[in-house]
C-alpha positions, 0 to 999 in steps of 0.5 A, spaced: 408 342 580 404 345 586 410 347 589 413 350 583 407 355 582 407 356 589 414 358 589 413 363 583 407 366 587 411 367 593 416 371 589 411 375 586 408 377 593 415 379 596 416 383 590 409 387 591 410 387 599 416 391 599 414 398 599 421 401 600 424 399 593 431 399 594 430 401 602 432 396 607 426 395 612 423 389 616 418 385 613 413 381 618 412 374 615 405 374 616 404 379 611 406 373 606 402 369 601 399 363 605 401 358 600 408 361 600 408 360 608 406 353 608 411 351 602 417 355 604 416 354 612 412 348 614 414 348 621 410 355 622 403 354 623 398 358 620 395 361 626 398 367 630 402 365 636 407 369 640 414 367 636 419 372 634 419 374 627 424 372 622 429 378 621 431 378 614 434 384 610 431 385 603 434 390 598 430 391 592 432 395 586 428 398 580 430 396 573 428 403 571 433 407 575 439 402 572 442 401 579 446 394 580 443 389 583 447 387 590 447 380 593 442 379 599 445 378 605 442 373 610 441 375 617 441 370 623 435 365 623 434 362 630 427 359 628 426 354 622 429 349 618 436 350 614 438 345 610 446 344 610 450 340 605 458 339 605 461 341 598 468 340 600 470 341 592 466 347 592 470 350 598 477 348 595 475 352 589 473 358 593 479 358 597 483 357 591 479 363 587 478 368 592 475 374 590 481 379 592 485 375 586 479 375 581 479 383 583 486 384 582 487 380 576 481 384 573 484 391 575 490 389 572 487 387 565 482 392 565 488 398 566 492 395 560 485 395 556 484 402 558 491 405 557 490 401 550 484 404 549 486 411 551 492 411 546 487 409 540 483 415 542 489 420 543 491 418 536 484 419 533 484 426 536 486 432 531 492 436 533 489 442 537 496 446 535 493 447 528 487 451 531 491 455 536 491 461 531 483 461 532 485 463 539 487 471 539 494 472 541 492 476 547 489 470 550 496 466 550 499 473 553 494 473 559 500 471 564 504 477 562 498 482 562 494 480 568 498 478 575 495 472 577 499 471 583 495 477 586 488 475 584 490 468 588 492 472 594 486 476 593 481 470 593 478 468 600 480 462 603 477 455 603 475 455 610 472 462 609 468 459 603 466 453 607 462 458 612 458 461 606 456 454 603 449 451 606 450 444 611 449 439 606 449 433 611 442 436 614 440 437 607 441 430 605 438 427 612 432 431 610 431 428 603 432 421 606 426 422 610 422 425 605 424 419 600 420 414 604 414 418 602 415 417 594 411 413 590 414 407 587 411 409 580 415 415 580 421 412 577 417 409 572 413 416 570 420 419 570 423 414 565 417 414 560 417 422 560 424 422 558 423 417 553 417 420 550 421 427 549 427 423 546 421 420 541 418 427 540 425 430 538 428 424 534 421 421 531 421 420 523 416 421 518 410 416 519 411 415 527 407 417 532 410 421 538 408 420 545 408 424 552 406 422 558 403 427 563 406 427 570 400 427 575 403 425 582 402 418 583 397 417 578 399 411 573 394 413 568 397 416 562 394 420 556 397 420 549 397 425 544 398 424 537 401 429 532 401 429 525 407 429 521 406 436 518 405 439 524 411 435 527 416 438 522 413 445 522 414 444 530 421 442 529 423 447 524 421 453 528 424 450 534 431 449 530 430 456 527 429 459 534 435 455 537 439 458 531 437 465 532 438 464 540 445 462 539 447 467 533 445 472 538 449 469 544 455 468 539 454 476 537 454 478 544 460 474 546 464 477 539 462 484 542 465 482 549 471 479 546 471 486 541 471 490 547 476 486 551 481 486 545 480 493 544 482 495 551 488 490 551 490 494 544 489 501 547 493 499 553 499 497 549 498 503 545 499 507 551 505 504 553 502 500 560 505 494 558 512 495 555 512 489 549 514 489 542 508 488 538 509 484 532 506 486 525 500 482 523 500 477 518 495 481 514 499 487 514 505 483 512 501 480 506 499 486 504 506 489 503 508 484 499 501 485 494 503 493 494 510 491 492 508 486 486 503 492 484 509 496 482 513 491 480 515 491 472 514 484 469 519 485 464 521 477 466 514 475 465 514 474 473 506 473 474 503 475 481 499 469 483 498 471 490 491 470 493 486 476 494 479 477 494 476 480 488 470 483 488 466 483 481 459 485 479 454 488 475 454 496 476 449 498 482 449 491 484 451 493 491 458 490 491 461 496 494 455 496 499 457 489 501 465 491 502 463 496 506 459 492 511 465 487 511 469 493 513 464 496 518 464 503 515 461 507 509 468 509 506 466 509 499 463 514 494 456 514 493 452 515 487 445 513 484 445 509 478 452 512 476 459 509 475 463 511 482 468 506 482 473 508 476 479 504 478 481 498 482 481 499 490 485 494 494 482 494 501 486 491 507 482 489 513 486 488 519 484 488 527 486 494 531 484 498 537 481 503 533 477 503 527 481 507 522 483 508 515 489 510 511 492 510 505 499 506 503 502 513 501 500 517 506 501 518 514 494 521 515 489 517 519 481 517 518 477 516 524 471 512 521 467 513 528 467 520 526 462 523 520 467 528 518 473 523 517 468 519 513 466 524 509 474 526 508 476 519 506 470 518 501 472 525 498 480 523 498 478 516 494 474 520 489 479 525 488 484 519 487 480 516 482 479 522 478 486 523 478 488 516 476 484 516 470 487 519 464 485 524 459 480 521 454 478 515 459 473 513 464 476 508 468 483 507 470 488 500 471 492 504 477 490 501 484 489 505 490 491 502 496 487 503 502 488 499 509 482 499 514 483 497 521 478 496 527 476 491 533 473 485 530 475 486 523 476 479 519 483 479 516 483 479 509 485 483 502 479 485 498 480 488 491 473 492 489 473 493 481 469 497 477 462 495 475 461 491 469 456 494 464 453 492 458 452 499 454 457 505 454 453 511 455 454 518 453 460 521 457 464 515 457 470 513 453 468 508 447 472 503 450 470 503 457 466 496 456 472 493 454 477 496 459 472 494 465 472 487 462 480 487 461 481 489 468 476 484 471 479 478 467 486 480 469 484 480 476 480 473 476 485 470 471 490 469 478 488 462 479 489 463 487 484 469 487 478 468 491 472 471 486 466 474 490 461 475 485 455 480 487 448 479 484 443 484 484 437 480 487 432 485 485 433 484 478 431 479 473 437 473 473 437 474 465 440 481 465 446 478 469 453 480 465 458 478 471 455 471 472 457 469 465 464 472 466 465 469 472 463 462 469 468 463 464 474 465 469 472 459 474 468 454 470 469 449 476 467 454 481 473 452 486 474 459 488 468 463 487 463 465 492 456 467 490 453 473 494 445 475 492 444 482 494 437 486 496 434 480 498 429 484 501 427 487 495 427 480 491 422 477 496 417 483 495 418 483 488 419 476 486 412 472 484 415 465 485 420 465 492 422 458 489 426 462 484 431 465 490 432 458 492 434 456 485 439 461 485 442 460 492 442 452 490 446 454 484 441 451 479 439 458 476 445 461 473 450 457 469 456 457 474 458 454 480 461 456 486 464 454 493 458 457 497 452 461 496 450 467 501 444 472 501 445 479 504 441 485 505 445 492 505 440 497 507 434 500 505 437 504 499 438 510 503 445 513 503 445 516 510 444 509 513 449 507 518 452 500 519 449 499 525 442 500 523 443 496 516 445 490 521 439 491 525 435 491 519 438 485 516 437 481 522 430 483 523 428 481 516 431 474 516 428 473 523 421 474 519 423 472 512 419 466 509 425 464 506 428 462 512 421 459 515 420 455 509 427 452 509 428 455 502 435 459 505 439 456 511 441 460 517 448 459 515 447 462 508 444 469 510 447 476 513 454 479 511 457 477 518 457 469 516 459 472 509 465 475 512 467 469 516 466 465 510 470 469 505 476 470 511 476 462 511 477 461 504 482 467 503 486 464 509 486 457 506 488 459 499 494 463 502 496 457 506 495 452 500 499 457 495 504 462 498 509 457 499 509 455 491 509 462 490 515 463 494 519 458 490 517 461 484 520 468 486 526 464 488 527 461 482 526 468 478 531 471 483 536 466 481 535 467 474 536 475 475 542 474 479 546 469 474 544 475 468 547 480 472 554 476 474 554 475 466 553 482 464 556 486 470 561 482 474 565 488 477 559 493 478 555 493 484 547 491 484 544 498 485 537 499 483 534 506 481 533 509 488 541 507 489 543 510 483 539 516 484 543 517 491 549 516 488 548 521 482 546 526 487 552 526 491 556 526 485 552 532 483 553 536 490 560 534 490 561 538 483 557 544 485 561 544 491 567 544 486 565 551 484 567 554 490 574 551 489 575 555 483 580 560 484 579 568 484 584 569 478 581 564 474 574 567 475 576 574 474 580 572 467 574 568 465 569 574 466 574 580 464 575 576 457 568 574 456 566 581 458 571 584 453 568 580 447 561 582 449 562 589 449 569 590 444 564 591 438 560 597 441 567 600 444 570 600 437 564 602 433 560 607 437 565 610 442 573 610 439 572 610 431 567 616 432 571 620 437 577 619 433 574 622 427 575 629 431 580 634 429 583 636 436 584 632 443 578 636 447 573 634 442 575 627 442 575 627 450 568 630 450 565 625 445 568 619 449 566 622 456 559 623 453 558 616 450 561 612 456 556 615 460 550 613 456 553 606 455 554 605 463 547 608 464 544 603 459 547 597 457 554 596 461 551 593 467 546 589 464 551 586 459 556 585 465 551 581 469 549 577 463 556 575 462 557 573 469 551 568 469 553 565 463 560 564 465 557 561 472 553 556 467 559 554 463 563 553 469 557 549 472 556 545 466 563 544 465 564 540 472 557 537 471 559 534 464 567 533 465 569 526 465 572 523 471 576 518 467 575 510 469 570 512 474 566 516 470 559 512 469 555 515 463 548 512 466 548 519 470 549 523 464 542 524 462 540 526 469 546 531 470 543 534 464 536 535 466 539 537 473 543 542 470 537 545 465 532 545 471 537 549 476 539 554 470 531 555 469 530 556 476 536 561 478 535 568 478 541 573 479 540 578 485 536 584 482 540 589 486 547 587 483 546 591 477 545 598 481 551 597 485 555 595 479 553 601 475 556 606 480 562 602 480 563 602 473 561 609 472 567 611 477 572 607 474 571 610 467 571 617 470 578 616 472 584 618 467 590 618 471 595 613 469 600 612 475 606 608 472 609 606 466 607 599 467 600 601 466 601 605 460 605 599 457 599 595 459 594 599 456 598 600 449 599 592 449 591 592 450 590 597 444 594 594 439 591 587 441 584 590 440 586 594 433 590 588 430 584 583 432 579 588 428 584 589 422 585 582 421 577 581 421 577 587 416 582 584 411 578 578 412 572 581 410 575 585 404 578 578 401 571 575 401 569 581 397 574 582 392 576 574 392 582 571 392 589 574 390 593 572 384 597 567 389 591 563 391 588 563 384 595 560 381 596 555 387 589 553 388 586 554 381 580 558 383 577 564 380 573 571 382 566 571 380 563 577 376 561 581 383 568 580 386 571 583 379 567 589 380 568 590 387 576 589 386 576 594 381 572 599 386 577 597 391 583 599 387 579 606 385 578 607 392 585 606 394 587 611 390 583 616 393 585 615 400 593 615 397 591 622 394 588 624 401 590 621 407 586 625 412 580 624 408 574 623 412 570 617 414 565 618 409 565 619 402 561 625 399 556 625 393 561 628 388 566 623 390 562 617 389 560 620 382 567 621 380 569 614 382 563 611 378 565 615 372 572 613 372 570 605 373 565 606 367 570 609 363 574 602 364 568 599 362 565 597 369 558 599 371 558 600 379 552 601 383 553 607 388 551 603 394 556 598 392 561 604 392 559 606 399 560 599 402 566 598 399 569 604 402 567 603 409 571 597 409 577 600 405 577 606 410 576 602 416 583 598 414 586 604 413 584 607 419 586 601 423 593 601 420 594 608 422 592 607 429 597 602 430 602 606 427 600 612 432 600 606 438 607 605 436 609 612 437 605 613 443 610 607 447 614 613 449 609 618 450 608 616 458 613 622 459 609 627 455 602 624 458 605 626 465 606 633 463 599 633 459 602 633 452 604 640 453 609 643 448 609 636 444 605 635 438 604 627 440 597 626 443 595 619 446 588 620 448 586 614 445 591 610 449 588 613 455 581 611 453 583 604 452 586 604 459 580 607 462 576 601 458 581 596 461 581 598 468 573 598 468 574 591 465 578 589 471 574 592 476 567 589 473 570 582 473 573 583 480 566 585 483 562 580 479 567 574 482 565 577 489 558 576 487 559 569 484 563 566 490 559 570 496 552 569 493 550 566 487 554 559 487 551 558 494 544 560 491 545 555 485 547 550 490 541 551 494 537 550 487 541 544 485 538 541 492 531 543 491 531 540 484 534 533 486 529 533 492 523 534 487 526 529 482 527 524 488 519 525 489 518 524 482 518 516 480 516 518 473 522 523 472 527 518 475 524 512 471 525 517 465 532 519 467 535 513 469 534 508 464 537 502 461 538 495 461 543 495 467 538 499 471 532 495 469 535 489 471 538 491 478 531 494 479 527 487 478 533 484 482 531 488 488 524 487 488 524 480 487 529 479 493 524 484 497 518 480 495 522 473 497 524 476 503 517 478 505 514 472 503 519 468 507 518 472 513 510 471 512 511 464 511 515 463 518 510 468 521 504 463 518 507 457 521 508 460 528 501 462 528 499 455 527 
């Protein structure tokens, strides 16, 4: 029993006697406890004498430094007793179970276990390829942008670097020499300090954290109790400082990344690296949405593609939130008035320069310049006002705007007009209902992300948009709630817990995916985006809402909002885009089947393609005008011109001149009247005839059917082109002046050169007189009624007036027979004589009726006499050459008709030259201008090219285009994954 206690004491003494704590050193036996020396070393006397000490190597280790215990090796023992036993069985087992075999077996088993564990961990790790899209594209292409071989060659060698490094061997020797002077309690103090730090950070309520103080080798420890409330406040402040610290670090890194990416993209724009840049995903997706916005949903194809719909009450700050996300003040501003009058689709994408451009314009607005920003705001305001129809306040027409810049989150947002509760003066009566219908139309899309904007500075009970959003998305699966003007809310709201209730979703009767609180400036419209960001960050750093944990750090700032909205948008896109592509694929199949059944032999030409086809046909028809022969032009012009002027020639020139008594007076009268006619009326009439002839020929070519190739779908368009071209065309103003000179010279010529021209003039005169005689007889027949043959054969009779006129006609014919040289007009006494003769037979006649009837009777008598005279003049060319000397025959009327005929031929030739050389080309130019104007006017094309066939082809083309772009987008989306 005594020996056991002594042995334990010896072990304690040896532990305390060691001062090197794991460092080998010699320990003299005299330093051991007396009991230990007497028990373990009986032959060693207690008194001191000269004997070599027991040399033994001792290695002790502290449990605090977690170093493994090593086997103590016993050195040479030259003095003392060593007990020795012969265990042959143990020696046999040690030979069989040598340490190397155990080590080898353990290594094999451990290797297999490690491999199995590694495979399990590898299966548990997520596939990092799915997150490849997080890394920007230029990182994967750094090997193309940077020549790493040159960089490696430029780096110094290992030998050069070794010379710059310190001598670690000497440093190790210095530390080894200093280590012997350390106190054995140093490790214990370090362990206690680390444990106390861990307890302070991880301590739970009701516990007490301690921290040990390090004061050299002093083993005394001082403890400080901290209350639960102070500990929680300390942890919260520490957490907030850490979050803000890492937030600033993240912003700095993002800024550096933004500048680097901008530099890379600028180099690509300058052509330093010749590589083809692919269209970004967001641009491809935005194109699909633009096509869908123009798509006519005649076949009930609904647009369910995702986009971010920004809704909110009027003046709630939704436009300001969108500007913060776009990092530019791009929208018109107003104080308390409606500024957003139509939906604005904003496509945000990354680019080297911060620019904006419209879908239908090539102009780029530099958003870093205030002049371009003002011009952009003005352009948006003009487009909004132009899109609003008369009598309305808001419009359903979407304005498409693309914003590119470094660091922008890729997404598509639609800014809608603010929801109002009351219609004020100046607004249309249906403004409120129209805004509600527009908002519902966008929010009904099951894949749309609803960004609900709520003004935090007003009472929550005044909110209108929250009820609307809760109706469209009652479960809140696609709604993100944003509380704006939090700085004003913190100042004005009496109970900050109300803001906490809003952010936690407990105040409004709506649910949302996430809740955010933002600050969009101090209310000054001239503030820049950078100043608003600084103000927002400064506010939240000092806000009691964060310090008291009413708001969480990830729920504040527009930066976090932008990241969250972008993540939700792309998540929704990945989940729904393939389903939408399948829907359009089914629609395409239905449309193609309908086309094959209804139009099996026709190509699928949409409205633009049909317009191009019609345009080519119209231009071909205009060119056909140049192929009309000169003979055809002159025949048409001469005939039409004579039909237009024949009445004037007969009534105003020929008949008055024919009433004269001699040839001199006849020629003088004719010359005077021809001169007056040429100076005032004839050139203008000729140009009118030429223009009408050109119109008729142009219309004939445009409306002429080409047999089986004729397509009546173009008739309406051709008619509109013809009318607009004729409306725009103006004849050359100088044509009349030159034509007047030519006509005057032609009419002054009286020399008929040959018998052929003489006969042609007589033939022309006979045709004209016979035509007039026929017209006159028709008029007389209408005046006096049918003759006896028609009365008997057709059983018709005369009216009372016709009987009176018939009696008057008979009386007047007697008067002419008595005097064939009677003048063209009746004298008053002759009228009285005729009236009395008729009264004697019981017919009462008005004097005006007598004169009217005489005019037609004398006209017929004169025309018949002129035809008889014309027959006599057939043989008068010989007398004409002798100027009718020694002849009673005078044929001056034939010369007159020859002059008229020659003037018509020369005028027709002149007009034909003007047509073929000038006017047809000008007409072709006008046709091209009209077609170009129609091509730019989609409404005009829709109005002129209509029908089921056109609509079906148009829908089929758009569905195909949408499907192809969606498939390309899906493929690019998978590649980005």
